[in-house]
ROBA-453918 format. One record per residue (C-alpha): residue in one letter; x, y, z; residue number from 1. Coordinates in Angstrom, 1 decimal, decimal comma. Last residue first. Example, Ala and Ser with C-alpha at 12.3 -4.5 7.8 and 13.67 -1.06 7.14 Angstrom:
BEGIN
<'S'; <13,7; -1,1; 7,1>; 2>
<'A'; <12,3; -4,5; 7,8>; 1>
END
This chain:
BEGIN
<'D'; <3,4; -6,4; -20,8>; 411>
<'I'; <0,2; -4,7; -19,5>; 410>
<'T'; <-2,2; -7,7; -19,7>; 409>
<'L'; <-5,7; -8,1; -21,2>; 408>
<'L'; <-8,5; -10,2; -19,9>; 407>
<'A'; <-11,9; -9,9; -21,7>; 406>
<'L'; <-15,4; -10,2; -20,5>; 405>
<'T'; <-18,2; -10,2; -23,1>; 404>
<'G'; <-21,8; -9,1; -22,9>; 403>
<'G'; <-22,1; -6,7; -25,8>; 402>
<'K'; <-22,0; -3,8; -23,3>; 401>
<'D'; <-18,4; -4,6; -22,4>; 400>
<'K'; <-16,6; -6,2; -19,5>; 399>
<'V'; <-13,0; -5,4; -19,2>; 398>
<'Y'; <-10,4; -7,2; -16,9>; 397>
<'V'; <-7,0; -5,7; -16,8>; 396>
<'R'; <-4,0; -7,7; -15,5>; 395>
<'N'; <-0,5; -6,2; -14,8>; 394>
<'G'; <-1,1; -6,4; -11,1>; 393>
<'A'; <-4,8; -6,4; -10,7>; 392>
<'V'; <-6,9; -3,9; -12,5>; 391>
<'I'; <-10,6; -4,7; -12,7>; 390>
<'P'; <-12,7; -2,6; -14,9>; 389>
<'V'; <-15,8; -0,6; -13,7>; 388>
<'C'; <-18,6; -1,3; -16,2>; 387>
<'W'; <-20,1; 1,0; -18,8>; 386>
<'T'; <-18,0; -0,2; -21,8>; 385>
<'E'; <-19,5; 0,4; -25,3>; 384>
<'S'; <-18,8; -2,2; -27,9>; 383>
<'D'; <-15,7; -3,6; -29,6>; 382>
<'S'; <-13,6; -3,3; -26,5>; 381>
<'V'; <-10,0; -2,4; -25,4>; 380>
<'R'; <-8,8; 0,4; -27,5>; 379>
<'Y'; <-5,8; 1,6; -25,7>; 378>
<'K'; <-4,5; 5,1; -24,7>; 377>
<'A'; <-1,2; 5,9; -23,0>; 376>
<'L'; <0,5; 8,7; -21,0>; 375>
<'E'; <-2,1; 11,4; -21,2>; 374>
<'V'; <-1,4; 14,7; -19,2>; 373>
<'Y'; <-4,6; 16,6; -18,3>; 372>
<'K'; <-3,6; 19,8; -16,6>; 371>
<'K'; <-2,1; 21,2; -13,4>; 370>
<'E'; <-0,7; 17,7; -12,6>; 369>
<'D'; <-1,2; 15,6; -9,4>; 368>
<'S'; <-2,0; 12,5; -11,2>; 367>
<'K'; <-0,7; 11,5; -14,6>; 366>
<'F'; <-2,9; 9,8; -17,3>; 365>
<'V'; <-3,7; 6,3; -18,5>; 364>
<'L'; <-6,8; 5,8; -20,8>; 363>
<'L'; <-8,6; 2,6; -21,5>; 362>
<'D'; <-10,9; 3,2; -24,5>; 361>
<'K'; <-14,3; 1,8; -25,5>; 360>
<'N'; <-16,4; 5,0; -25,7>; 359>
<'S'; <-17,9; 4,2; -22,3>; 358>
<'T'; <-14,6; 5,3; -20,7>; 357>
<'L'; <-12,2; 3,1; -18,9>; 356>
<'S'; <-10,0; 5,4; -16,9>; 355>
<'L'; <-6,6; 4,7; -15,2>; 354>
<'L'; <-4,8; 7,3; -13,0>; 353>
<'V'; <-1,1; 7,4; -12,5>; 352>
<'P'; <1,4; 8,1; -9,7>; 351>
<'G'; <-0,7; 5,8; -7,4>; 350>
<'A'; <-3,1; 3,6; -9,3>; 349>
<'D'; <-6,3; 5,4; -8,6>; 348>
<'L'; <-9,2; 4,3; -10,9>; 347>
<'I'; <-11,4; 6,5; -13,0>; 346>
<'S'; <-14,7; 5,1; -14,4>; 345>
<'G'; <-16,3; 6,7; -17,4>; 344>
<'C'; <-19,8; 7,4; -18,7>; 343>
<'Q'; <-21,6; 9,2; -21,5>; 342>
<'G'; <-18,6; 9,4; -23,9>; 341>
<'R'; <-15,1; 10,8; -23,5>; 340>
<'S'; <-15,2; 13,9; -25,5>; 339>
<'T'; <-12,0; 15,8; -25,2>; 338>
<'D'; <-12,4; 19,2; -23,5>; 337>
<'D'; <-10,1; 18,5; -20,5>; 336>
<'T'; <-10,7; 20,4; -17,3>; 335>
<'W'; <-8,3; 21,5; -14,7>; 334>
<'I'; <-7,9; 22,6; -11,1>; 333>
<'K'; <-11,6; 23,6; -10,4>; 332>
<'E'; <-12,2; 24,8; -6,9>; 331>
<'G'; <-14,2; 22,5; -4,6>; 330>
<'T'; <-12,3; 23,7; -1,6>; 329>
<'K'; <-10,5; 20,9; 0,2>; 328>
<'A'; <-11,0; 18,3; -2,6>; 327>
<'D'; <-9,5; 20,5; -5,2>; 326>
<'L'; <-11,2; 19,6; -8,4>; 325>
<'C'; <-10,2; 17,7; -11,7>; 324>
<'F'; <-12,4; 17,3; -14,8>; 323>
<'F'; <-12,5; 14,8; -17,6>; 322>
<'S'; <-15,0; 15,1; -20,5>; 321>
<'G'; <-18,6; 14,0; -21,2>; 320>
<'Q'; <-20,0; 14,1; -24,8>; 319>
<'K'; <-23,0; 12,0; -24,0>; 318>
<'G'; <-23,8; 14,2; -21,0>; 317>
<'A'; <-22,4; 14,7; -17,5>; 316>
<'S'; <-18,9; 15,6; -16,7>; 315>
<'V'; <-16,3; 12,8; -16,0>; 314>
<'G'; <-14,5; 12,8; -12,7>; 313>
<'Y'; <-11,4; 13,4; -10,7>; 312>
<'I'; <-11,5; 14,8; -7,2>; 311>
<'R'; <-8,1; 15,8; -5,7>; 310>
<'E'; <-6,8; 15,7; -2,1>; 309>
<'N'; <-4,4; 12,9; -3,0>; 308>
<'S'; <-7,1; 10,8; -4,8>; 307>
<'L'; <-10,9; 11,0; -4,5>; 306>
<'L'; <-12,6; 9,5; -7,6>; 305>
<'P'; <-15,9; 10,4; -9,2>; 304>
<'T'; <-19,1; 8,3; -9,5>; 303>
<'H'; <-20,8; 8,1; -12,8>; 302>
<'Y'; <-24,2; 7,5; -14,5>; 301>
<'G'; <-24,7; 11,2; -14,8>; 300>
<'G'; <-22,9; 13,3; -12,3>; 299>
<'A'; <-21,1; 16,4; -13,0>; 298>
<'A'; <-21,9; 19,4; -15,1>; 297>
<'L'; <-20,8; 21,5; -12,1>; 296>
<'K'; <-22,3; 23,9; -9,7>; 295>
<'I'; <-20,4; 23,9; -6,4>; 294>
<'N'; <-21,0; 23,2; -2,7>; 293>
<'W'; <-18,4; 23,4; -0,1>; 292>
<'T'; <-17,8; 22,6; 3,6>; 291>
<'E'; <-21,4; 21,3; 4,3>; 290>
<'N'; <-21,8; 20,2; 7,9>; 289>
<'A'; <-23,3; 16,8; 8,5>; 288>
<'T'; <-24,1; 16,5; 12,3>; 287>
<'F'; <-23,8; 13,4; 14,5>; 286>
<'G'; <-25,7; 12,0; 17,5>; 285>
<'D'; <-25,5; 11,4; 21,2>; 284>
<'G'; <-23,9; 14,9; 21,8>; 283>
<'K'; <-22,4; 16,1; 18,6>; 282>
<'K'; <-20,0; 13,9; 16,7>; 281>
<'E'; <-18,9; 15,4; 13,4>; 280>
<'I'; <-19,4; 14,5; 9,6>; 279>
<'K'; <-17,7; 17,0; 7,4>; 278>
<'L'; <-19,6; 17,4; 4,0>; 277>
<'A'; <-18,5; 18,1; 0,5>; 276>
<'F'; <-20,7; 19,1; -2,5>; 275>
<'M'; <-21,0; 18,4; -6,2>; 274>
<'G'; <-23,0; 19,8; -8,9>; 273>
<'G'; <-25,8; 19,4; -11,5>; 272>
<'G'; <-28,3; 22,3; -12,1>; 271>
<'G'; <-29,6; 21,1; -15,5>; 270>
<'G'; <-33,4; 21,0; -16,0>; 269>
<'K'; <-33,5; 17,6; -17,6>; 268>
<'G'; <-31,5; 15,9; -14,8>; 267>
<'G'; <-28,5; 17,7; -13,1>; 266>
<'A'; <-26,7; 14,9; -11,7>; 265>
<'V'; <-25,5; 15,3; -8,1>; 264>
<'S'; <-22,0; 14,2; -7,0>; 263>
<'Y'; <-21,3; 13,5; -3,3>; 262>
<'F'; <-18,3; 14,0; -1,1>; 261>
<'V'; <-18,1; 12,7; 2,5>; 260>
<'R'; <-15,4; 13,5; 5,0>; 259>
<'A'; <-15,4; 12,0; 8,5>; 258>
<'G'; <-13,4; 9,0; 7,3>; 257>
<'A'; <-13,0; 9,2; 3,7>; 256>
<'A'; <-16,4; 8,5; 2,1>; 255>
<'L'; <-17,1; 9,1; -1,7>; 254>
<'P'; <-20,9; 8,7; -2,2>; 253>
<'T'; <-22,2; 6,5; -5,0>; 252>
<'S'; <-23,8; 8,6; -7,8>; 251>
<'Y'; <-27,1; 8,2; -9,7>; 250>
<'T'; <-29,3; 9,3; -6,7>; 249>
<'S'; <-29,9; 12,9; -7,8>; 248>
<'Q'; <-31,3; 11,8; -11,0>; 247>
<'Y'; <-34,2; 10,1; -9,3>; 246>
<'G'; <-35,9; 13,4; -8,8>; 245>
<'A'; <-36,0; 16,1; -6,1>; 244>
<'P'; <-32,7; 17,7; -5,2>; 243>
<'L'; <-30,9; 16,1; -2,2>; 242>
<'K'; <-31,4; 16,8; 1,4>; 241>
<'V'; <-28,7; 16,0; 4,0>; 240>
<'E'; <-29,2; 13,5; 6,8>; 239>
<'W'; <-27,4; 12,5; 10,0>; 238>
<'L'; <-27,2; 9,5; 12,5>; 237>
<'K'; <-30,1; 7,5; 11,2>; 236>
<'K'; <-30,3; 4,5; 13,6>; 235>
<'G'; <-30,0; 1,2; 11,9>; 234>
<'D'; <-28,7; -0,6; 15,0>; 233>
<'A'; <-25,1; -1,6; 14,4>; 232>
<'L'; <-24,5; -0,2; 11,0>; 231>
<'N'; <-25,6; 3,3; 12,2>; 230>
<'I'; <-27,0; 5,0; 9,1>; 229>
<'G'; <-25,6; 8,2; 7,4>; 228>
<'V'; <-27,9; 9,8; 4,9>; 227>
<'L'; <-28,1; 11,4; 1,5>; 226>
<'V'; <-31,6; 12,4; 0,7>; 225>
<'G'; <-34,3; 13,1; -2,0>; 224>
<'S'; <-34,9; 9,4; -2,8>; 223>
<'A'; <-32,1; 7,5; -1,2>; 222>
<'P'; <-28,3; 8,1; -1,2>; 221>
<'T'; <-26,1; 6,0; 1,1>; 220>
<'V'; <-23,5; 6,2; 3,9>; 219>
<'V'; <-23,5; 3,2; 6,1>; 218>
<'Q'; <-21,8; 4,1; 9,4>; 217>
<'K'; <-19,3; 2,3; 11,7>; 216>
<'V'; <-19,0; 4,4; 14,8>; 215>
<'G'; <-15,5; 4,8; 16,2>; 214>
<'D'; <-15,5; 8,6; 16,0>; 213>
<'V'; <-16,4; 8,4; 12,4>; 212>
<'V'; <-15,9; 5,1; 10,5>; 211>
<'T'; <-17,1; 4,7; 6,8>; 210>
<'L'; <-19,0; 2,3; 4,7>; 209>
<'V'; <-20,5; 2,7; 1,3>; 208>
<'P'; <-24,0; 2,5; 0,0>; 207>
<'S'; <-24,7; 2,2; -3,8>; 206>
<'G'; <-26,1; 4,7; -6,4>; 205>
<'Y'; <-29,2; 4,1; -8,4>; 204>
<'P'; <-31,4; 4,7; -5,3>; 203>
<'D'; <-34,4; 2,7; -4,0>; 202>
<'G'; <-37,0; 4,9; -2,3>; 201>
<'A'; <-37,4; 6,8; 0,9>; 200>
<'G'; <-35,5; 4,7; 3,4>; 199>
<'P'; <-36,9; 2,3; 6,0>; 198>
<'W'; <-33,5; 1,8; 7,6>; 197>
<'L'; <-31,9; -1,5; 8,6>; 196>
<'S'; <-35,1; -3,4; 7,5>; 195>
<'K'; <-34,7; -7,0; 8,6>; 194>
<'S'; <-33,9; -10,1; 6,6>; 193>
<'D'; <-33,5; -13,8; 7,3>; 192>
<'G'; <-31,3; -15,3; 4,5>; 191>
<'S'; <-30,0; -18,0; 6,9>; 190>
<'A'; <-26,3; -17,9; 6,7>; 189>
<'L'; <-25,7; -14,4; 5,1>; 188>
<'D'; <-28,2; -12,7; 7,2>; 187>
<'F'; <-29,9; -10,2; 5,0>; 186>
<'A'; <-29,7; -6,4; 6,0>; 185>
<'T'; <-32,1; -4,1; 4,2>; 184>
<'L'; <-31,9; -0,3; 3,2>; 183>
<'A'; <-35,6; 0,1; 2,4>; 182>
<'G'; <-37,6; 1,1; -0,7>; 181>
<'G'; <-38,3; -2,4; -1,7>; 180>
<'V'; <-34,7; -3,3; -1,9>; 179>
<'F'; <-31,5; -1,4; -0,9>; 178>
<'V'; <-28,6; -3,8; -0,1>; 177>
<'I'; <-26,8; -5,1; 3,0>; 176>
<'C'; <-25,6; -8,7; 2,8>; 175>
<'K'; <-24,7; -9,6; 6,5>; 174>
<'G'; <-22,2; -11,6; 8,4>; 173>
<'D'; <-20,4; -8,4; 9,6>; 172>
<'V'; <-20,1; -6,8; 6,1>; 171>
<'I'; <-21,2; -7,7; 2,6>; 170>
<'I'; <-22,3; -4,9; 0,3>; 169>
<'P'; <-25,0; -5,0; -2,3>; 168>
<'S'; <-25,1; -2,9; -5,4>; 167>
<'T'; <-27,5; -0,2; -6,4>; 166>
<'S'; <-28,0; -0,3; -10,1>; 165>
<'T'; <-31,8; 0,1; -10,2>; 164>
<'H'; <-33,3; 0,5; -13,7>; 163>
<'F'; <-36,6; 2,1; -12,7>; 162>
<'Q'; <-38,0; 1,5; -9,2>; 161>
<'L'; <-37,5; -1,9; -7,5>; 160>
<'K'; <-40,6; -4,1; -7,0>; 159>
<'P'; <-42,5; -3,9; -3,7>; 158>
<'T'; <-41,6; -6,5; -2,8>; 157>
<'V'; <-38,5; -8,8; -2,4>; 156>
<'E'; <-37,8; -12,2; -4,1>; 155>
<'K'; <-35,4; -14,0; -1,7>; 154>
<'R'; <-32,8; -16,7; -2,8>; 153>
<'W'; <-30,8; -18,7; -0,3>; 152>
<'A'; <-27,5; -20,7; 0,0>; 151>
<'V'; <-27,6; -21,6; -3,6>; 150>
<'K'; <-24,7; -23,8; -4,5>; 149>
<'G'; <-22,1; -21,9; -6,7>; 148>
<'T'; <-19,3; -24,2; -5,5>; 147>
<'G'; <-16,6; -21,9; -4,1>; 146>
<'A'; <-18,4; -18,7; -3,6>; 145>
<'D'; <-21,5; -20,4; -2,0>; 144>
<'L'; <-24,4; -18,4; -3,4>; 143>
<'C'; <-26,7; -15,7; -2,0>; 142>
<'T'; <-29,5; -14,3; -4,3>; 141>
<'V'; <-31,5; -11,1; -3,9>; 140>
<'V'; <-34,4; -11,0; -6,3>; 139>
<'G'; <-35,6; -7,3; -6,8>; 138>
<'H'; <-36,9; -7,4; -10,3>; 137>
<'V'; <-33,5; -6,3; -11,9>; 136>
<'G'; <-31,6; -8,8; -9,9>; 135>
<'L'; <-29,4; -8,2; -6,8>; 134>
<'T'; <-26,4; -10,5; -6,3>; 133>
<'C'; <-24,6; -11,9; -3,4>; 132>
<'V'; <-21,5; -14,3; -3,5>; 131>
<'K'; <-20,5; -16,1; -0,3>; 130>
<'G'; <-17,4; -17,2; 1,5>; 129>
<'E'; <-17,2; -14,4; 3,8>; 128>
<'G'; <-17,2; -11,9; 1,0>; 127>
<'V'; <-18,1; -11,4; -2,6>; 126>
<'A'; <-20,4; -8,7; -3,8>; 125>
<'P'; <-22,1; -8,7; -7,2>; 124>
<'T'; <-22,5; -5,5; -9,2>; 123>
<'S'; <-26,1; -4,3; -9,9>; 122>
<'R'; <-26,8; -3,6; -13,6>; 121>
<'P'; <-28,8; -6,6; -14,5>; 120>
<'G'; <-29,8; -7,0; -18,1>; 119>
<'P'; <-32,7; -5,7; -20,3>; 118>
<'Y'; <-31,0; -2,3; -21,0>; 117>
<'G'; <-31,8; -1,3; -24,5>; 116>
<'G'; <-35,3; -2,9; -24,5>; 115>
<'D'; <-36,4; -0,2; -26,9>; 114>
<'P'; <-39,1; 0,9; -24,5>; 113>
<'A'; <-36,5; 1,7; -21,8>; 112>
<'M'; <-38,1; 3,3; -18,7>; 111>
<'K'; <-39,6; -0,2; -17,9>; 110>
<'K'; <-38,0; -2,8; -20,1>; 109>
<'F'; <-36,7; -5,4; -17,7>; 108>
<'A'; <-36,4; -8,8; -19,5>; 107>
<'A'; <-38,2; -11,5; -17,6>; 106>
<'A'; <-36,0; -13,4; -15,1>; 105>
<'P'; <-35,4; -17,1; -14,8>; 104>
<'N'; <-32,5; -17,8; -12,3>; 103>
<'K'; <-29,2; -19,2; -13,2>; 102>
<'D'; <-26,1; -20,3; -11,3>; 101>
<'R'; <-22,9; -21,1; -13,0>; 100>
<'W'; <-19,7; -23,0; -12,1>; 99>
<'I'; <-16,0; -23,1; -13,0>; 98>
<'E'; <-16,1; -21,6; -16,5>; 97>
<'K'; <-12,8; -21,3; -18,1>; 96>
<'G'; <-11,6; -17,6; -18,5>; 95>
<'T'; <-8,0; -18,8; -18,5>; 94>
<'A'; <-6,2; -16,9; -15,7>; 93>
<'A'; <-9,2; -15,7; -13,6>; 92>
<'D'; <-10,9; -19,1; -13,7>; 91>
<'L'; <-14,5; -18,3; -14,0>; 90>
<'C'; <-17,6; -18,1; -11,7>; 89>
<'L'; <-20,7; -17,1; -13,5>; 88>
<'T'; <-24,0; -15,7; -12,1>; 87>
<'V'; <-26,8; -15,8; -14,6>; 86>
<'E'; <-30,0; -13,9; -14,9>; 85>
<'D'; <-32,0; -16,0; -17,2>; 84>
<'G'; <-34,2; -15,8; -20,3>; 83>
<'D'; <-31,4; -15,9; -22,9>; 82>
<'I'; <-28,2; -15,0; -20,9>; 81>
<'R'; <-28,5; -11,9; -18,7>; 80>
<'G'; <-25,4; -11,0; -16,6>; 79>
<'F'; <-23,6; -11,3; -13,3>; 78>
<'T'; <-19,9; -12,0; -13,3>; 77>
<'Y'; <-17,4; -13,5; -10,8>; 76>
<'V'; <-13,6; -13,8; -11,5>; 75>
<'K'; <-11,7; -16,5; -9,6>; 74>
<'D'; <-8,0; -16,9; -8,7>; 73>
<'G'; <-8,2; -14,9; -5,5>; 72>
<'V'; <-11,4; -12,8; -5,4>; 71>
<'L'; <-12,2; -10,7; -8,6>; 70>
<'V'; <-15,3; -8,8; -9,5>; 69>
<'P'; <-17,1; -8,1; -12,8>; 68>
<'S'; <-19,3; -5,0; -13,2>; 67>
<'A'; <-23,1; -5,2; -13,6>; 66>
<'E'; <-24,0; -3,2; -16,8>; 65>
<'G'; <-25,9; -6,1; -18,6>; 64>
<'I'; <-25,4; -8,7; -21,2>; 63>
<'G'; <-24,2; -12,1; -20,4>; 62>
<'V'; <-20,8; -13,6; -19,7>; 61>
<'P'; <-19,5; -14,3; -23,3>; 60>
<'G'; <-15,7; -14,9; -23,6>; 59>
<'K'; <-12,3; -13,2; -24,1>; 58>
<'W'; <-8,8; -14,5; -23,4>; 57>
<'K'; <-5,2; -13,3; -23,2>; 56>
<'K'; <-5,1; -10,1; -25,2>; 55>
<'T'; <-1,8; -8,2; -24,8>; 54>
<'L'; <-2,3; -4,5; -24,4>; 53>
<'E'; <-0,9; -2,3; -27,2>; 52>
<'K'; <1,9; 0,3; -27,7>; 51>
<'P'; <3,4; -0,7; -24,4>; 50>
<'W'; <3,9; 1,8; -21,6>; 49>
<'E'; <7,5; 2,3; -20,6>; 48>
<'K'; <9,0; 2,0; -17,3>; 47>
<'P'; <5,8; 0,1; -16,2>; 46>
<'V'; <3,9; 1,5; -13,3>; 45>
<'S'; <3,6; -1,2; -10,6>; 44>
<'F'; <0,1; -1,7; -9,2>; 43>
<'G'; <-0,1; -3,3; -5,8>; 42>
<'V'; <-3,5; -2,1; -4,6>; 41>
<'I'; <-5,9; -0,2; -6,9>; 40>
<'K'; <-8,1; 2,5; -5,4>; 39>
<'N'; <-11,6; 2,7; -6,9>; 38>
<'D'; <-13,1; 4,0; -3,5>; 37>
<'R'; <-15,6; 1,2; -2,8>; 36>
<'N'; <-13,4; -0,1; 0,0>; 35>
<'P'; <-12,4; -3,5; -1,6>; 34>
<'G'; <-13,2; -2,3; -5,2>; 33>
<'R'; <-15,6; 0,0; -7,0>; 32>
<'W'; <-18,5; -2,4; -6,7>; 31>
<'Q'; <-17,4; -5,7; -5,0>; 30>
<'P'; <-14,6; -8,2; -4,5>; 29>
<'W'; <-11,6; -6,6; -6,2>; 28>
<'D'; <-8,8; -8,7; -4,7>; 27>
<'Q'; <-5,3; -7,7; -5,3>; 26>
<'G'; <-3,7; -8,8; -2,1>; 25>
<'S'; <-6,4; -9,6; 0,6>; 24>
<'V'; <-10,2; -9,1; 1,2>; 23>
<'L'; <-12,1; -10,0; 4,3>; 22>
<'T'; <-14,8; -7,4; 3,8>; 21>
<'A'; <-15,0; -6,4; 7,4>; 20>
<'A'; <-11,3; -6,7; 8,0>; 19>
<'L'; <-10,8; -4,2; 5,2>; 18>
<'L'; <-13,3; -1,9; 6,5>; 17>
<'T'; <-11,7; -1,8; 9,9>; 16>
<'A'; <-8,2; -1,3; 8,5>; 15>
<'C'; <-9,6; 1,6; 6,4>; 14>
<'G'; <-10,9; 3,3; 9,4>; 13>
<'V'; <-7,7; 2,9; 11,4>; 12>
<'L'; <-5,5; 3,9; 8,5>; 11>
<'L'; <-7,5; 7,1; 7,6>; 10>
<'G'; <-5,3; 9,7; 9,1>; 9>
<'I'; <-2,1; 8,3; 7,4>; 8>
<'T'; <-3,8; 7,9; 4,0>; 7>
<'R'; <-3,9; 11,6; 2,7>; 6>
<'H'; <-0,3; 12,3; 3,9>; 5>
<'T'; <0,9; 9,4; 1,7>; 4>
<'I'; <1,4; 5,6; 2,2>; 3>
<'R'; <1,4; 3,4; -0,9>; 2>
<'M'; <0,0; -0,1; 0,0>; 1>
END
């Protein structure tokens, strides 16, 4: 792990979260990695970037926008194949199928009359020997990570709103996910569930964990609010209002100890932006104090990256472009006018940042610069790429809109 001034103050909290998810080495066990912050562990920058990436294998895994995950020598995917939602476990080195689980599910066409997004978009979570998924109709499934045997499967009502992409998180023997309008905790062993927080409607974005003054909190968007929930008892610790409309829940929060950052999409009327909060203990509760709030064409189907007191992101719209902000003040450091497509995931690899944009390119650029400085650009897919890639050592796993997963290496 690369230690810098920004990490020293977070070591205790990060250690707690790592212990909770039981990850090691280069595992990427859930949405946006071990701590849901898109930070890569153990990446070595090559002395010279190759002209092309080496293609190792490529295979069908089902359509959908659910990102792949990696634990040990296995890759797990969740996609739609024919009339089923299918969880696949593959050998990470060869792409060979180890096991599969399938569950019949009608194509989800609400809010998409053309049927353009019929597959799942919730990323699986792997932890404590289990794999948990959320289907487009609200079916929560828990599988044995080694064998694929179904531990339990629950169909939740009422049905989820729109095209939910909220992803489950595994912690302390529970699978926590938004279903039926409530943040819900499922017991990993039994499948028994209880409402952790009643909520206000299922979000697109996903919950994250943070620790403030020794209290483990689930930070999550919901309809019209961003909240901190006590993991132990479900008590709402703090709340911040969000603009009306489901667009305000597109993003996943960035949580760094007592600091929380959130990107709000503008929707049809515009008005997108980003704000920063400082969570502080006050008496028996907590307060969320805004430290800055800026107007910005941010958001969309995108969560920014916090790295070295900077926030990197992709602006909203089909012609989105990169931007960089000062995390302390919200002031703009630089923007890049090149069109990157409607979505893009930016990952922290130390001295460099990697981004897989929806226009099929993997980009490498320098961090801590006063302008965008590109080091390498690779075409890694034949169709759009909306998923977060996995970068482990010199391996890069890319899942595309066409329903294929590919392993490429940086040689």
